PDB file of N, CA, C, O and CB in Angstrom:
ATOM      1  N   ILE A   1     108.793  99.750  65.120  1.00  0.00           N
ATOM      2  CA  ILE A   1     107.694 100.309  65.886  1.00  0.00           C
ATOM      3  C   ILE A   1     106.838 101.203  64.992  1.00  0.00           C
ATOM      4  O   ILE A   1     105.612 101.194  65.105  1.00  0.00           O
ATOM      5  CB  ILE A   1     108.222 101.098  67.098  1.00  0.00           C
ATOM      6  N   GLU A   2     107.473 101.978  64.099  1.00  0.00           N
ATOM      7  CA  GLU A   2     106.693 102.844  63.218  1.00  0.00           C
ATOM      8  C   GLU A   2     105.795 102.029  62.299  1.00  0.00           C
ATOM      9  O   GLU A   2     104.655 102.405  62.027  1.00  0.00           O
ATOM     10  CB  GLU A   2     107.617 103.732  62.390  1.00  0.00           C
ATOM     11  N   LEU A   3     106.326 100.909  61.828  1.00  0.00           N
ATOM     12  CA  LEU A   3     105.527 100.045  60.961  1.00  0.00           C
ATOM     13  C   LEU A   3     104.317  99.528  61.714  1.00  0.00           C
ATOM     14  O   LEU A   3     103.213  99.481  61.170  1.00  0.00           O
ATOM     15  CB  LEU A   3     106.368  98.871  60.429  1.00  0.00           C
ATOM     16  N   ARG A   4     104.521  99.141  62.963  1.00  0.00           N
ATOM     17  CA  ARG A   4     103.415  98.639  63.776  1.00  0.00           C
ATOM     18  C   ARG A   4     102.340  99.712  63.923  1.00  0.00           C
ATOM     19  O   ARG A   4     101.150  99.424  63.794  1.00  0.00           O
ATOM     20  CB  ARG A   4     103.918  98.187  65.166  1.00  0.00           C
ATOM     21  N   GLU A   5     102.756 100.946  64.190  1.00  0.00           N
ATOM     22  CA  GLU A   5     101.796 102.042  64.334  1.00  0.00           C
ATOM     23  C   GLU A   5     101.032 102.274  63.035  1.00  0.00           C
ATOM     24  O   GLU A   5      99.830 102.538  63.053  1.00  0.00           O
ATOM     25  CB  GLU A   5     102.514 103.331  64.761  1.00  0.00           C
ATOM     26  N   ALA A   6     101.726 102.175  61.923  1.00  0.00           N
ATOM     27  CA  ALA A   6     101.055 102.342  60.629  1.00  0.00           C
ATOM     28  C   ALA A   6     100.041 101.235  60.397  1.00  0.00           C
ATOM     29  O   ALA A   6      98.947 101.480  59.890  1.00  0.00           O
ATOM     30  CB  ALA A   6     102.080 102.360  59.488  1.00  0.00           C
ATOM     31  N   LEU A   7     100.409 100.021  60.770  1.00  0.00           N
ATOM     32  CA  LEU A   7      99.489  98.902  60.575  1.00  0.00           C
ATOM     33  C   LEU A   7      98.303  98.981  61.532  1.00  0.00           C
ATOM     34  O   LEU A   7      97.195  98.578  61.179  1.00  0.00           O
ATOM     35  CB  LEU A   7     100.223  97.577  60.764  1.00  0.00           C
ATOM     36  N   VAL A   8      98.527  99.492  62.731  1.00  0.00           N
ATOM     37  CA  VAL A   8      97.425  99.678  63.674  1.00  0.00           C
ATOM     38  C   VAL A   8      96.423 100.682  63.102  1.00  0.00           C
ATOM     39  O   VAL A   8      95.219 100.573  63.335  1.00  0.00           O
ATOM     40  CB  VAL A   8      97.954 100.158  65.055  1.00  0.00           C
ATOM     41  N   ALA A   9      96.934 101.659  62.353  1.00  0.00           N
ATOM     42  CA  ALA A   9      96.051 102.649  61.734  1.00  0.00           C
ATOM     43  C   ALA A   9      95.085 102.006  60.753  1.00  0.00           C
ATOM     44  O   ALA A   9      94.042 102.580  60.441  1.00  0.00           O
ATOM     45  CB  ALA A   9      96.869 103.715  61.024  1.00  0.00           C
ATOM     46  N   LEU A  10      95.422 100.824  60.267  1.00  0.00           N
ATOM     47  CA  LEU A  10      94.528 100.124  59.340  1.00  0.00           C
ATOM     48  C   LEU A  10      93.208  99.745  59.996  1.00  0.00           C
ATOM     49  O   LEU A  10      92.234  99.441  59.307  1.00  0.00           O
ATOM     50  CB  LEU A  10      95.207  98.877  58.800  1.00  0.00           C
ATOM     51  N   LYS A  11      93.173  99.761  61.306  1.00  0.00           N
ATOM     52  CA  LYS A  11      91.921  99.455  61.993  1.00  0.00           C
ATOM     53  C   LYS A  11      90.949 100.622  61.885  1.00  0.00           C
ATOM     54  O   LYS A  11      89.773 100.494  62.226  1.00  0.00           O
ATOM     55  CB  LYS A  11      92.184  99.118  63.465  1.00  0.00           C
ATOM     56  N   GLY A  12      91.446 101.758  61.410  1.00  0.00           N
ATOM     57  CA  GLY A  12      90.614 102.938  61.242  1.00  0.00           C
ATOM     58  C   GLY A  12      89.871 102.901  59.919  1.00  0.00           C
ATOM     59  O   GLY A  12      89.800 101.854  59.274  1.00  0.00           O
ATOM     60  N   PRO A  13      89.317 104.036  59.509  1.00  0.00           N
ATOM     61  CA  PRO A  13      88.507 104.110  58.288  1.00  0.00           C
ATOM     62  C   PRO A  13      89.224 103.651  57.017  1.00  0.00           C
ATOM     63  O   PRO A  13      88.609 102.998  56.173  1.00  0.00           O
ATOM     64  CB  PRO A  13      88.040 105.509  58.095  1.00  0.00           C
ATOM     65  N   LEU A  14      90.508 103.978  56.862  1.00  0.00           N
ATOM     66  CA  LEU A  14      91.217 103.557  55.651  1.00  0.00           C
ATOM     67  C   LEU A  14      91.340 102.050  55.567  1.00  0.00           C
ATOM     68  O   LEU A  14      91.394 101.489  54.472  1.00  0.00           O
ATOM     69  CB  LEU A  14      92.595 104.185  55.601  1.00  0.00           C
ATOM     70  N   GLY A  15      91.386 101.395  56.704  1.00  0.00           N
ATOM     71  CA  GLY A  15      91.508  99.942  56.719  1.00  0.00           C
ATOM     72  C   GLY A  15      90.288  99.237  56.158  1.00  0.00           C
ATOM     73  O   GLY A  15      90.342  98.052  55.832  1.00  0.00           O
ATOM     74  N   ASN A  16      89.185  99.972  56.047  1.00  0.00           N
ATOM     75  CA  ASN A  16      87.955  99.389  55.523  1.00  0.00           C
ATOM     76  C   ASN A  16      87.877  99.458  54.001  1.00  0.00           C
ATOM     77  O   ASN A  16      86.919  98.967  53.404  1.00  0.00           O
ATOM     78  CB  ASN A  16      86.760 100.087  56.125  1.00  0.00           C
ATOM     79  N   ILE A  17      88.877 100.064  53.375  1.00  0.00           N
ATOM     80  CA  ILE A  17      88.898 100.186  51.918  1.00  0.00           C
ATOM     81  C   ILE A  17      89.753  99.049  51.365  1.00  0.00           C
ATOM     82  O   ILE A  17      90.975  99.068  51.509  1.00  0.00           O
ATOM     83  CB  ILE A  17      89.452 101.589  51.465  1.00  0.00           C
ATOM     84  N   PRO A  18      89.120  98.058  50.733  1.00  0.00           N
ATOM     85  CA  PRO A  18      89.861  96.883  50.259  1.00  0.00           C
ATOM     86  C   PRO A  18      91.046  97.213  49.356  1.00  0.00           C
ATOM     87  O   PRO A  18      92.099  96.588  49.479  1.00  0.00           O
ATOM     88  CB  PRO A  18      88.933  95.975  49.526  1.00  0.00           C
ATOM     89  N   ALA A  19      90.897  98.166  48.464  1.00  0.00           N
ATOM     90  CA  ALA A  19      91.989  98.508  47.546  1.00  0.00           C
ATOM     91  C   ALA A  19      93.195  99.059  48.309  1.00  0.00           C
ATOM     92  O   ALA A  19      94.339  98.779  47.953  1.00  0.00           O
ATOM     93  CB  ALA A  19      91.510  99.535  46.502  1.00  0.00           C
ATOM     94  N   PHE A  20      92.939  99.834  49.349  1.00  0.00           N
ATOM     95  CA  PHE A  20      94.028 100.379  50.166  1.00  0.00           C
ATOM     96  C   PHE A  20      94.770  99.258  50.879  1.00  0.00           C
ATOM     97  O   PHE A  20      96.000  99.217  50.883  1.00  0.00           O
ATOM     98  CB  PHE A  20      93.484 101.394  51.193  1.00  0.00           C
ATOM     99  N   ARG A  21      94.013  98.354  51.478  1.00  0.00           N
ATOM    100  CA  ARG A  21      94.625  97.228  52.190  1.00  0.00           C
ATOM    101  C   ARG A  21      95.435  96.350  51.234  1.00  0.00           C
ATOM    102  O   ARG A  21      96.533  95.907  51.572  1.00  0.00           O
ATOM    103  CB  ARG A  21      93.541  96.386  52.892  1.00  0.00           C
ATOM    104  N   THR A  22      94.895  96.105  50.052  1.00  0.00           N
ATOM    105  CA  THR A  22      95.581  95.275  49.064  1.00  0.00           C
ATOM    106  C   THR A  22      96.886  95.930  48.623  1.00  0.00           C
ATOM    107  O   THR A  22      97.919  95.267  48.542  1.00  0.00           O
ATOM    108  CB  THR A  22      94.675  95.024  47.847  1.00  0.00           C
ATOM    109  N   ARG A  23      96.840  97.215  48.343  1.00  0.00           N
ATOM    110  CA  ARG A  23      98.045  97.931  47.899  1.00  0.00           C
ATOM    111  C   ARG A  23      99.093  97.960  49.008  1.00  0.00           C
ATOM    112  O   ARG A  23     100.280  97.775  48.738  1.00  0.00           O
ATOM    113  CB  ARG A  23      97.693  99.370  47.464  1.00  0.00           C
ATOM    114  N   LEU A  24      98.676  98.188  50.234  1.00  0.00           N
ATOM    115  CA  LEU A  24      99.621  98.202  51.345  1.00  0.00           C
ATOM    116  C   LEU A  24     100.273  96.835  51.511  1.00  0.00           C
ATOM    117  O   LEU A  24     101.470  96.742  51.780  1.00  0.00           O
ATOM    118  CB  LEU A  24      98.918  98.617  52.644  1.00  0.00           C
ATOM    119  N   GLN A  25      99.490  95.784  51.350  1.00  0.00           N
ATOM    120  CA  GLN A  25     100.052  94.432  51.451  1.00  0.00           C
ATOM    121  C   GLN A  25     101.073  94.189  50.342  1.00  0.00           C
ATOM    122  O   GLN A  25     102.105  93.561  50.578  1.00  0.00           O
ATOM    123  CB  GLN A  25      98.931  93.373  51.383  1.00  0.00           C
ATOM    124  N   GLU A  26     100.793  94.679  49.143  1.00  0.00           N
ATOM    125  CA  GLU A  26     101.748  94.549  48.043  1.00  0.00           C
ATOM    126  C   GLU A  26     103.055  95.265  48.375  1.00  0.00           C
ATOM    127  O   GLU A  26     104.139  94.753  48.094  1.00  0.00           O
ATOM    128  CB  GLU A  26     101.150  95.111  46.740  1.00  0.00           C
ATOM    129  N   LEU A  27     102.947  96.441  48.970  1.00  0.00           N
ATOM    130  CA  LEU A  27     104.143  97.187  49.361  1.00  0.00           C
ATOM    131  C   LEU A  27     104.938  96.444  50.429  1.00  0.00           C
ATOM    132  O   LEU A  27     106.169  96.449  50.408  1.00  0.00           O
ATOM    133  CB  LEU A  27     103.759  98.576  49.868  1.00  0.00           C
ATOM    134  N   MET A  28     104.245  95.814  51.349  1.00  0.00           N
ATOM    135  CA  MET A  28     104.910  95.102  52.441  1.00  0.00           C
ATOM    136  C   MET A  28     105.577  93.817  51.955  1.00  0.00           C
ATOM    137  O   MET A  28     106.520  93.334  52.582  1.00  0.00           O
ATOM    138  CB  MET A  28     103.908  94.780  53.544  1.00  0.00           C
ATOM    139  N   ASP A  29     105.100  93.270  50.859  1.00  0.00           N
ATOM    140  CA  ASP A  29     105.679  92.035  50.325  1.00  0.00           C
ATOM    141  C   ASP A  29     107.031  92.263  49.656  1.00  0.00           C
ATOM    142  O   ASP A  29     107.823  91.330  49.524  1.00  0.00           O
ATOM    143  CB  ASP A  29     104.724  91.405  49.333  1.00  0.00           C
ATOM    144  N   SER A  30     107.294  93.483  49.241  1.00  0.00           N
ATOM    145  CA  SER A  30     108.553  93.813  48.568  1.00  0.00           C
ATOM    146  C   SER A  30     109.512  94.450  49.569  1.00  0.00           C
ATOM    147  O   SER A  30     109.171  95.447  50.205  1.00  0.00           O
ATOM    148  CB  SER A  30     108.308  94.767  47.361  1.00  0.00           C
ATOM    149  N   GLU A  31     110.700  93.883  49.711  1.00  0.00           N
ATOM    150  CA  GLU A  31     111.702  94.421  50.647  1.00  0.00           C
ATOM    151  C   GLU A  31     112.052  95.867  50.297  1.00  0.00           C
ATOM    152  O   GLU A  31     112.167  96.713  51.184  1.00  0.00           O
ATOM    153  CB  GLU A  31     112.979  93.550  50.633  1.00  0.00           C
ATOM    154  N   GLU A  32     112.220  96.147  49.009  1.00  0.00           N
ATOM    155  CA  GLU A  32     112.570  97.505  48.579  1.00  0.00           C
ATOM    156  C   GLU A  32     111.450  98.493  48.915  1.00  0.00           C
ATOM    157  O   GLU A  32     111.708  99.571  49.451  1.00  0.00           O
ATOM    158  CB  GLU A  32     112.861  97.530  47.065  1.00  0.00           C
ATOM    159  N   SER A  33     110.215  98.123  48.600  1.00  0.00           N
ATOM    160  CA  SER A  33     109.077  98.998  48.883  1.00  0.00           C
ATOM    161  C   SER A  33     108.885  99.183  50.380  1.00  0.00           C
ATOM    162  O   SER A  33     108.573 100.282  50.838  1.00  0.00           O
ATOM    163  CB  SER A  33     107.802  98.433  48.260  1.00  0.00           C
ATOM    164  N   ARG A  34     109.069  98.117  51.138  1.00  0.00           N
ATOM    165  CA  ARG A  34     108.915  98.182  52.592  1.00  0.00           C
ATOM    166  C   ARG A  34     109.940  99.148  53.185  1.00  0.00           C
ATOM    167  O   ARG A  34     109.602  99.954  54.052  1.00  0.00           O
ATOM    168  CB  ARG A  34     109.070  96.774  53.223  1.00  0.00           C
ATOM    169  N   SER A  35     111.181  99.073  52.728  1.00  0.00           N
ATOM    170  CA  SER A  35     112.230  99.970  53.222  1.00  0.00           C
ATOM    171  C   SER A  35     111.915 101.422  52.881  1.00  0.00           C
ATOM    172  O   SER A  35     112.099 102.319  53.704  1.00  0.00           O
ATOM    173  CB  SER A  35     113.594  99.576  52.635  1.00  0.00           C
ATOM    174  N   LYS A  36     111.440 101.642  51.664  1.00  0.00           N
ATOM    175  CA  LYS A  36     111.098 103.001  51.246  1.00  0.00           C
ATOM    176  C   LYS A  36     109.942 103.544  52.083  1.00  0.00           C
ATOM    177  O   LYS A  36     109.980 104.695  52.520  1.00  0.00           O
ATOM    178  CB  LYS A  36     110.732 103.030  49.750  1.00  0.00           C
ATOM    179  N   LEU A  37     108.924 102.729  52.307  1.00  0.00           N
ATOM    180  CA  LEU A  37     107.777 103.150  53.100  1.00  0.00           C
ATOM    181  C   LEU A  37     108.201 103.479  54.527  1.00  0.00           C
ATOM    182  O   LEU A  37     107.766 104.485  55.088  1.00  0.00           O
ATOM    183  CB  LEU A  37     106.698 102.062  53.104  1.00  0.00           C
ATOM    184  N   LEU A  38     109.042 102.642  55.114  1.00  0.00           N
ATOM    185  CA  LEU A  38     109.514 102.894  56.474  1.00  0.00           C
ATOM    186  C   LEU A  38     110.309 104.191  56.558  1.00  0.00           C
ATOM    187  O   LEU A  38     110.171 104.936  57.528  1.00  0.00           O
ATOM    188  CB  LEU A  38     110.368 101.729  56.961  1.00  0.00           C
ATOM    189  N   SER A  39     111.135 104.471  55.560  1.00  0.00           N
ATOM    190  CA  SER A  39     111.911 105.713  55.581  1.00  0.00           C
ATOM    191  C   SER A  39     110.988 106.923  55.432  1.00  0.00           C
ATOM    192  O   SER A  39     111.224 107.958  56.056  1.00  0.00           O
ATOM    193  CB  SER A  39     112.974 105.709  54.458  1.00  0.00           C
ATOM    194  N   GLU A  40     109.951 106.806  54.622  1.00  0.00           N
ATOM    195  CA  GLU A  40     108.994 107.903  54.474  1.00  0.00           C
ATOM    196  C   GLU A  40     108.219 108.125  55.765  1.00  0.00           C
ATOM    197  O   GLU A  40     107.963 109.267  56.147  1.00  0.00           O
ATOM    198  CB  GLU A  40     108.024 107.619  53.320  1.00  0.00           C
ATOM    199  N   LEU A  41     107.847 107.048  56.437  1.00  0.00           N
ATOM    200  CA  LEU A  41     107.147 107.184  57.714  1.00  0.00           C
ATOM    201  C   LEU A  41     108.046 107.842  58.755  1.00  0.00           C
ATOM    202  O   LEU A  41     107.573 108.610  59.592  1.00  0.00           O
ATOM    203  CB  LEU A  41     106.671 105.810  58.217  1.00  0.00           C
ATOM    204  N   GLU A  42     109.323 107.547  58.704  1.00  0.00           N
ATOM    205  CA  GLU A  42     110.271 108.152  59.634  1.00  0.00           C
ATOM    206  C   GLU A  42     110.362 109.655  59.398  1.00  0.00           C
ATOM    207  O   GLU A  42     110.405 110.431  60.352  1.00  0.00           O
ATOM    208  CB  GLU A  42     111.658 107.503  59.491  1.00  0.00           C
ATOM    209  N   ILE A  43     110.391 110.066  58.140  1.00  0.00           N
ATOM    210  CA  ILE A  43     110.450 111.489  57.809  1.00  0.00           C
ATOM    211  C   ILE A  43     109.207 112.200  58.330  1.00  0.00           C
ATOM    212  O   ILE A  43     109.312 113.274  58.922  1.00  0.00           O
ATOM    213  CB  ILE A  43     110.586 111.691  56.285  1.00  0.00           C
ATOM    214  N   VAL A  44     108.049 111.623  58.120  1.00  0.00           N
ATOM    215  CA  VAL A  44     106.798 112.216  58.591  1.00  0.00           C
ATOM    216  C   VAL A  44     106.801 112.292  60.109  1.00  0.00           C
ATOM    217  O   VAL A  44     106.391 113.301  60.683  1.00  0.00           O
ATOM    218  CB  VAL A  44     105.582 111.404  58.095  1.00  0.00           C
ATOM    219  N   SER A  45     107.259 111.241  60.757  1.00  0.00           N
ATOM    220  CA  SER A  45     107.316 111.207  62.215  1.00  0.00           C
ATOM    221  C   SER A  45     108.219 112.315  62.743  1.00  0.00           C
ATOM    222  O   SER A  45     107.881 112.975  63.726  1.00  0.00           O
ATOM    223  CB  SER A  45     107.813 109.839  62.703  1.00  0.00           C
ATOM    224  N   GLN A  46     109.355 112.523  62.102  1.00  0.00           N
ATOM    225  CA  GLN A  46     110.279 113.577  62.522  1.00  0.00           C
ATOM    226  C   GLN A  46     109.635 114.947  62.345  1.00  0.00           C
ATOM    227  O   GLN A  46     109.801 115.821  63.196  1.00  0.00           O
ATOM    228  CB  GLN A  46     111.597 113.496  61.723  1.00  0.00           C
ATOM    229  N   ASP A  47     108.904 115.146  61.256  1.00  0.00           N
ATOM    230  CA  ASP A  47     108.233 116.419  61.015  1.00  0.00           C
ATOM    231  C   ASP A  47     107.165 116.686  62.068  1.00  0.00           C
ATOM    232  O   ASP A  47     106.982 117.829  62.488  1.00  0.00           O
ATOM    233  CB  ASP A  47     107.609 116.436  59.620  1.00  0.00           C
ATOM    234  N   LEU A  48     106.468 115.654  62.495  1.00  0.00           N
ATOM    235  CA  LEU A  48     105.419 115.815  63.499  1.00  0.00           C
ATOM    236  C   LEU A  48     105.992 116.138  64.873  1.00  0.00           C
ATOM    237  O   LEU A  48     105.328 116.777  65.689  1.00  0.00           O
ATOM    238  CB  LEU A  48     104.574 114.557  63.578  1.00  0.00           C
ATOM    239  N   ASN A  49     107.208 115.705  65.129  1.00  0.00           N
ATOM    240  CA  ASN A  49     107.832 115.926  66.431  1.00  0.00           C
ATOM    241  C   ASN A  49     108.532 117.274  66.539  1.00  0.00           C
ATOM    242  O   ASN A  49     109.080 117.591  67.595  1.00  0.00           O
ATOM    243  CB  ASN A  49     108.817 114.831  66.712  1.00  0.00           C
ATOM    244  N   LYS A  50     108.529 118.069  65.485  1.00  0.00           N
ATOM    245  CA  LYS A  50     109.189 119.388  65.517  1.00  0.00           C
ATOM    246  C   LYS A  50     108.314 120.403  66.194  1.00  0.00           C
ATOM    247  O   LYS A  50     108.698 121.566  66.316  1.00  0.00           O
ATOM    248  CB  LYS A  50     109.536 119.866  64.105  1.00  0.00           C
TER     249      LYS A  50
END
Protein backbone atom coordinates (compact mmCIF):
# COMPACT_ATOMS: atom_id res chain seq x y z
CA ILE A 1 0.00 0.00 0.00
CA GLU A 2 2.86 2.40 0.78
CA LEU A 3 4.36 1.76 -2.63
CA ARG A 4 1.02 2.53 -4.26
CA GLU A 5 0.80 5.83 -2.36
CA ALA A 6 4.32 6.73 -3.45
CA LEU A 7 3.50 5.96 -7.05
CA VAL A 8 0.28 7.97 -6.87
CA ALA A 9 2.44 10.90 -5.78
CA LEU A 10 4.06 10.72 -9.21
CA LYS A 11 0.92 12.33 -10.58
CA GLY A 12 2.04 15.47 -8.76
CA PRO A 13 4.74 17.96 -9.75
CA LEU A 14 7.67 15.55 -9.29
CA GLY A 15 6.05 13.13 -11.71
CA ASN A 16 6.51 15.71 -14.45
CA ILE A 17 10.30 15.55 -14.16
CA PRO A 18 11.50 12.88 -16.61
CA ALA A 19 14.78 12.22 -14.78
CA PHE A 20 12.91 11.60 -11.52
CA ARG A 21 10.50 9.18 -13.16
CA THR A 22 13.36 7.36 -14.91
CA ARG A 23 15.37 6.99 -11.71
CA LEU A 24 12.35 5.76 -9.76
CA GLN A 25 11.66 3.18 -12.46
CA GLU A 26 15.28 2.01 -12.23
CA LEU A 27 14.87 1.59 -8.47
CA MET A 28 11.65 -0.37 -8.93
CA ASP A 29 13.30 -2.73 -11.42
CA SER A 30 15.81 -3.93 -8.81
CA GLU A 31 14.43 -6.17 -6.04
CA GLU A 32 17.13 -4.97 -3.62
CA SER A 33 16.49 -1.29 -4.36
CA ARG A 34 12.73 -1.77 -4.20
CA SER A 35 13.00 -3.40 -0.75
CA LYS A 36 15.25 -0.62 0.51
CA LEU A 37 12.91 2.07 -0.81
CA LEU A 38 9.89 0.40 0.79
CA SER A 39 11.66 0.17 4.15
CA GLU A 40 12.61 3.86 3.95
CA LEU A 41 9.03 4.80 3.12
CA GLU A 42 7.87 2.79 6.12
CA ILE A 43 10.26 4.69 8.40
CA VAL A 44 9.00 8.03 7.09
CA SER A 45 5.40 6.89 7.47
CA GLN A 46 6.02 5.90 11.09
CA ASP A 47 7.63 9.28 11.80
CA LEU A 48 4.63 11.10 10.32
CA ASN A 49 2.22 9.12 12.49
CA LYS A 50 3.95 10.11 15.77
